[in-house]
N, C-alpha and C positions, 0 to 999 in steps of 0.2 A: 911232509907226506900228506896228501889229501885223501879223504875218504869219500865214498859215494853217498849221495842222498837221492831219495825219490821224492819228487815234488808233485803234489796234486793241486791243480788250480781249479777253484770253484767260482761259480757266478753268484751264488746266494750265501749269505752269512749263516743261515740255518744249516746248510749242508756242511759248511766248514766246522761249525760247532759239533755236529753229530760225528763227523769224521775224526775230529780231534779227540773227542771223548772215547770213541771206539778204538783209536790207535793207542790211547793211554791204557784202556782196559786190556788190550792185547799185550801190553808190556813193551811196546815199540819205543824207540828213542826219538822223541819229538825234538828236532833240532831247533826249529823256529816256526813261527806262523807270521805270514805277511798279510797286512790288511790296510786299506786306505783310510780307515777311521777306527775308532775304538769299538770293539765288539764286546758288549756286556756278557759276562759269563765265560769268556774265553780263558781267562786265567784259571777258573775253576776246572774247565774242561782239560786244560793242559796239566793240571795238578800242581800249579805254582802255589807256594805258600804266600800268605798276605805280606805286603810290604812293611818294612820296619821304619820307613822314612817318616811317617807321622810321629813315631816315638822319638826319633832323632831330632826332629824339629822341636818337639815339646821340651826335650831335655836341654837342647842348646839354648832355647829361649829362656828356660828357667835358669840356666847357668849365666846367661847374659844379664838377666834382671837381678839375680842374687849378687853377682860380681859387682855390678855398678852401684847397687844399694850399699854394699859393704864399703866400697871405695869412697862413695860420697859421705857415708856416715863417719868413716875414719878421718877423711880429710877435713871435714867441718867441725868435728867435735874432739878428735884426738890429736891429729897431726898438726893442724894449724887453726885452732879455735879463734874466731873473730866475732866480737859482739856487734851485730848489725841490727840497730834499732830495737834492742831489747828482745829479739826473737831467740828462741832456744837454739842451741847449737845443732841438735839433731831434729830439725823440722822436716818431717816426712812429706808434707805436701809439696815442698820445694824440690824433692827428689823424684817426683812422679814423672815429669816429662822425659828426663834423661833415662830413667829406668825403662820406660816404654820404648824409647828409641833404641836402646841397646838390646832389649829383648827381641825386637823385630829384626834388627840388623844381624845379630848373631844367629838367630833362628833361621832367617832367610838365607844368608850366605853359607852357613854351615850345612843347611839342607841341600843346596845346590852342589856343594863340594862332595857331600856324602852320596848324592845321586850319581855324579860323574864317576866317583870311585866305585860304587857298587855295580854300575852298568858297564864297567870296563871301558870307559871312554877316555881313559888316560892316554896321552900321546905315545907313551913308550910301551903300551900294552897292545900287542898284536892279537887279534881274534880271528878265527876262521868263521866264515859264514857261507851259506849256500848262495850261489849266484841267483839273481832274480829269474824265475822261470818265465814270467810274463810281465811285460811292462804295465799291463792292466791292473796289477796289484797296487799301483800308485793312484789308480782312478776308480775302478769299479769291480775289481776281482779280488779274490782271496786265495792264498796259497798256504799249504801245509807241507813242511819239509820233514821227512822221516829219514834218519840216518841208519846206515848199516852198522850193526852192533857186533858182528863176528862172522866166523866162517859159516855158521849154520843159518845165516840170514836168508830168508826165502823171499826173493823178489816177487814171485807169482802170488804168494799169500798177501803181501803188502798191496800189490796192484789190485787184487780181488777185493781187499778191504776198502781201498779208496774208491773203486768203481761202484761199490754199493751206494755211494752218496752222490752220484751224478756229477763227476768232475768234468770240467771243460777240456782238460788235458792232464796227462800223467807223463812226467819226464824224469829221466835219470840225469843227474848232474854231479859234478865234483865240487866239494867244498873248497873255497879258495881262501888264501890268506889275505887279510885286509891290513895294509900297512898304515 
């Protein structure tokens, strides 16, 4: 079952920012915002919390570095100690290149996997999204999609709110399932 969304298309990013902040202040359900490029401050206007991906990257990098350090230390000094030219078995400078490589590998690959998981881009995960209101949102326009939240949803109030910020157009659409 699809629900209805009202999509306001704007020509300037400032109008989009102000309309998004006003919609959030009114308590409306902001389904999504479409933009041809990153609009700074839009995440704050939408009320999104900061991303946890930097912490995921840091922790996975730390896990990779710690894991490979322990593995190298154990293999060279506990599991199979070999006397190579009188060097100590637990020579830390020899461990640095592999430690750095594993830190970058696990941090990078793990962050990509965490992003795909958190964004819902898994192949088996169906998401509904509003159909694009205007193909200009891929080039030079901005769109704000506001979803119906119940029986008491007032279309006139939402249209009046959006028209305060000079939209190029306001359209009613149905959210569609994306396979």
